[in-house]
C-alpha positions as CSV (number, residue, x, y, z in Angstrom):
1,H,-15.8,3.1,-5.5
2,N,-17.4,2.6,-8.9
3,L,-19.0,-0.9,-9.0
4,I,-19.1,-0.6,-12.8
5,C,-15.5,0.3,-13.3
6,C,-14.2,-3.2,-12.9
7,E,-17.2,-5.2,-14.0
8,H,-17.7,-6.5,-10.5
9,T,-14.5,-8.6,-10.7
10,C,-12.2,-6.9,-8.2
11,F,-11.9,-7.9,-4.6
12,R,-13.9,-5.1,-3.1
13,C,-16.8,-5.4,-5.6
14,R,-17.2,-9.1,-5.1
15,I,-17.3,-8.6,-1.3
16,A,-19.9,-5.9,-1.8
17,Q,-22.0,-8.1,-4.0
18,K,-21.9,-11.0,-1.5
19,Y,-22.1,-9.2,1.8
20,G,-23.1,-5.6,1.0
21,E,-21.4,-2.3,0.6
22,R,-21.0,-1.5,4.3
23,F,-19.1,-4.8,5.0
24,A,-16.9,-4.3,1.9
25,T,-16.0,-0.8,3.1
26,V,-15.1,-2.2,6.5
27,I,-12.9,-5.0,5.1
28,M,-11.0,-2.6,2.7
29,A,-10.6,0.0,5.4
30,G,-9.3,-2.6,7.8
31,L,-6.5,-3.8,5.5
32,S,-5.6,-0.2,4.5
33,T,-5.6,0.9,8.2
34,M,-3.5,-2.1,9.2
35,L,-0.9,-1.2,6.5
36,A,-1.0,2.5,7.5
37,Q,-0.3,1.5,11.1
38,G,2.6,-0.8,10.3
39,R,5.9,0.3,11.7
40,K,8.4,-1.0,9.2
41,C,9.0,-2.3,5.6
42,I,11.5,-5.0,5.0
43,G,12.9,-5.3,1.5
44,V,14.5,-8.3,-0.1
45,G,17.3,-7.8,-2.6
46,K,18.7,-10.2,-5.2
47,N,15.8,-12.6,-5.0
48,Y,15.5,-13.3,-8.8
49,L,18.4,-14.8,-10.7
50,A,17.7,-12.9,-13.9
51,H,17.8,-9.6,-11.9
52,I,21.1,-10.6,-10.4
53,Q,22.4,-11.2,-13.9
54,E,21.2,-7.9,-15.3
55,M,22.7,-5.9,-12.4
56,S,26.0,-7.7,-12.4
57,H,26.3,-8.1,-16.2
58,T,27.3,-11.7,-15.8
59,N,26.8,-14.8,-17.9
60,P,24.1,-17.0,-16.4
61,N,26.3,-20.0,-16.8
62,T,28.9,-18.5,-14.4
63,I,26.4,-18.1,-11.5
64,D,26.3,-20.9,-8.9
65,M,22.6,-21.1,-8.1
66,T,23.2,-23.7,-5.4
67,A,25.6,-21.3,-3.6
68,I,23.1,-18.4,-3.9
69,A,20.2,-20.5,-2.6
70,K,22.3,-21.4,0.5
71,K,23.0,-17.8,1.4
72,S,20.7,-15.8,3.6
73,P,18.4,-13.4,1.8
74,V,19.7,-9.8,1.3
75,L,17.6,-7.6,3.5
76,F,17.2,-3.9,3.8
77,M,14.6,-1.5,5.2
78,K,12.5,1.3,3.8
79,P,10.8,3.8,6.1
80,T,7.0,4.0,6.1
81,T,7.4,7.6,5.0
82,S,8.5,6.2,1.6
83,Y,5.0,4.8,1.0
84,A,3.1,6.5,-1.9
85,L,-0.5,5.4,-1.3
86,P,-2.8,4.8,-4.3
87,G,-3.4,8.0,-6.2
88,S,-0.2,9.7,-4.9
89,P,2.7,10.5,-7.4
90,L,6.3,9.5,-7.2
91,V,8.2,12.7,-6.4
92,I,11.8,12.7,-7.7
93,P,14.2,15.1,-5.9
94,N,16.4,17.2,-8.1
95,D,20.0,16.2,-8.7
96,I,19.9,12.6,-7.4
97,G,20.7,10.9,-10.7
98,A,18.9,7.9,-12.2
99,V,15.8,6.6,-10.5
100,H,14.8,3.0,-11.4
101,F,11.5,1.1,-10.9
102,E,11.5,-2.4,-9.3
103,L,8.2,-4.3,-9.4
104,E,7.5,-6.5,-6.4
105,L,4.8,-8.4,-4.6
106,G,4.3,-7.0,-1.1
107,I,3.1,-9.0,1.9
108,I,1.1,-7.3,4.6
109,V,1.8,-9.0,7.9
110,G,-1.3,-10.1,9.8
111,K,0.0,-11.8,12.9
112,T,3.1,-11.3,15.0
113,F,6.0,-13.7,14.5
114,S,9.6,-13.6,15.6
115,R,12.6,-15.8,16.2
116,R,10.6,-17.5,19.0
117,T,7.9,-18.6,16.5
118,D,7.9,-22.3,15.7
119,R,9.8,-22.6,12.4
120,R,7.8,-25.6,11.2
121,D,4.5,-23.8,11.8
122,L,5.8,-20.6,10.1
123,H,6.8,-22.7,7.0
124,E,3.8,-25.0,6.8
125,N,1.1,-22.5,7.8
126,Y,2.7,-19.2,6.5
127,R,-0.6,-17.9,5.2
128,N,-1.8,-17.7,8.8
129,Y,0.7,-14.9,9.3
130,I,-0.3,-12.9,6.2
131,A,-3.3,-10.5,6.2
132,G,-3.1,-9.6,2.5
133,Y,-1.0,-8.4,-0.4
134,V,-0.1,-5.2,-2.3
135,L,1.7,-4.5,-5.5
136,A,4.8,-2.4,-4.7
137,L,7.3,-0.4,-6.8
138,D,10.6,-0.4,-4.9
139,M,12.0,2.8,-6.4
140,T,15.7,3.1,-6.2
141,A,18.0,6.1,-6.7
142,R,20.4,3.9,-8.7
143,D,23.4,6.3,-8.9
144,L,23.2,6.8,-5.1
145,Q,23.0,3.0,-4.6
146,T,25.9,2.3,-6.9
147,E,28.0,4.8,-5.0
148,A,27.0,3.3,-1.6
149,K,27.8,-0.2,-2.8
150,S,31.3,0.8,-4.1
151,K,32.0,2.2,-0.6
152,G,30.5,-0.7,1.3
153,L,27.8,1.6,2.7
154,P,24.1,0.8,3.3
155,W,21.4,1.5,0.7
156,T,19.2,3.4,3.0
157,V,19.2,6.8,1.2
158,A,18.9,5.3,-2.2
159,K,15.9,3.2,-1.2
160,G,14.1,5.3,1.5
161,I,13.4,8.7,-0.1
162,D,9.8,10.0,0.4
163,T,7.3,8.5,-2.0
164,F,9.9,5.9,-3.2
165,L,7.5,3.0,-2.5
166,P,4.2,3.4,-4.6
167,L,1.6,0.9,-3.4
168,S,-1.6,-0.6,-4.8
169,H,-4.8,-1.0,-2.8
170,P,-4.5,-4.1,-0.7
171,V,-6.3,-7.4,-1.3
172,S,-7.0,-10.2,1.2
173,V,-4.7,-13.1,1.6
174,D,-7.5,-15.3,0.2
175,E,-7.4,-13.5,-3.1
176,I,-4.1,-15.2,-4.1
177,S,-4.3,-18.9,-3.6
178,D,-0.6,-19.5,-4.4
179,P,1.6,-16.4,-3.9
180,G,4.5,-18.5,-5.1
181,N,3.0,-18.5,-8.6
182,V,1.9,-14.9,-9.4
183,D,2.3,-13.3,-12.8
184,M,3.0,-9.6,-12.5
185,W,3.9,-6.8,-14.9
186,L,4.8,-3.2,-15.2
187,D,4.5,-0.7,-18.0
188,V,6.0,2.8,-18.4
189,N,3.9,5.1,-20.6
190,G,2.1,2.0,-22.0
191,E,5.2,0.1,-22.9
192,R,5.9,-3.2,-21.1
193,K,9.1,-3.1,-19.1
194,Q,8.8,-5.9,-16.5
195,S,7.1,-9.2,-16.6
196,G,7.8,-11.9,-14.1
197,N,6.5,-14.7,-12.0
198,T,7.1,-15.2,-8.3
199,S,7.9,-18.9,-8.9
200,N,11.3,-17.6,-10.0
201,M,12.1,-16.2,-6.5
202,I,15.3,-17.7,-5.1
203,H,13.9,-17.6,-1.6
204,S,10.3,-18.6,-1.3
205,I,7.8,-16.6,0.8
206,P,7.9,-19.2,3.7
207,E,11.7,-19.0,3.6
208,L,11.6,-15.2,3.6
209,L,9.3,-15.1,6.6
210,A,11.6,-17.4,8.5
211,A,14.8,-15.6,7.6
212,I,13.4,-12.1,8.3
213,S,12.0,-13.1,11.7
214,T,15.3,-14.4,12.8
215,H,16.4,-10.8,13.0
216,F,13.2,-8.7,13.3
217,T,9.9,-9.2,15.1
218,M,7.3,-8.8,12.5
219,E,4.0,-7.2,13.6
220,P,0.5,-6.7,12.1
221,G,0.7,-4.0,9.4
222,D,4.4,-4.4,8.7
223,L,5.2,-4.8,5.0
224,I,7.6,-7.2,3.2
225,I,8.5,-6.6,-0.4
226,T,9.8,-9.8,-1.9
227,G,12.3,-8.8,-4.6
228,T,12.0,-7.8,-8.3
229,P,12.3,-9.8,-11.5
230,E,14.5,-8.6,-14.4
231,G,13.7,-5.5,-16.5
232,V,14.3,-2.7,-14.1
233,G,14.9,0.7,-15.6
234,P,14.7,4.4,-15.3
235,V,11.8,6.8,-15.1
236,V,11.8,10.6,-15.3
237,P,9.2,13.3,-14.5
238,G,6.3,13.2,-16.9
239,D,6.3,9.3,-17.1
240,T,3.4,7.2,-15.8
241,M,3.9,3.7,-14.4
242,T,1.1,1.2,-14.4
243,A,1.4,-2.3,-13.0
244,G,-0.8,-5.3,-12.3
245,V,-1.1,-9.0,-11.4
246,N,-2.7,-11.3,-14.0
247,G,-5.9,-12.9,-12.7
248,V,-6.2,-10.8,-9.5
249,A,-8.6,-7.9,-10.2
250,G,-7.9,-4.9,-8.1
251,L,-4.3,-5.6,-7.4
252,D,-3.0,-2.9,-9.7
253,L,-1.7,0.6,-9.6
254,S,-1.0,3.7,-11.6
255,C,1.6,6.2,-10.5
256,D,2.6,9.5,-12.2
257,V,6.2,10.6,-11.9
258,I,6.8,14.3,-11.0
259,S,9.7,16.5,-10.0
260,S,10.1,18.0,-6.6
261,E,10.1,21.5,-8.1
């Protein structure tokens, strides 16, 4: 890691300055290893009103937000083989149609919780169950997903293709004081495509942890991707996606798009 590259502002560099290079290496390796050893990724769909509007082509005045908020979050799964770790490209298979980016804040689980976990503790002390965060691009084979939706079928293939979840390096839970107020952005070939704040999530992070653990036991290293704001769109081989979080140095990524040929 080049300590000059980020002017000593990123998470790893500040740890190195304070505690030394060896300790910084151990901390970063620990979070990365934890993520690599996780056994599942839970995705959250339709968690931003503006994204619901753009996908359904509806007038915002016709959407009943109260009704949406009362519904359980839309959940799906992505296999860990869909992870594209930092420095890896997104590989688009031939003949699958349009592939869209979806920028999301990812949560690395740090402590086991399940339906048996005290709901009040999970809500009030949710940070105790989080080890860190990543920035994630929930790539979606949109034509395949649209076809699956029309037939009432799962989204698994559209969401779970190899490399269809590019990830940033992780940062510690302490690096984001309020994950419910995070500004994140995504560019394609240098042009801003997505910009959103997690304060606009329909279901907050504590609510997501509670809802997800009603169905699934979450274990250390598991990943939760929390939904995307508006602005999703296509990429093709030859494009480069870059993304980041304002005010959180080191929580960023760059991913080249290539063909499977």
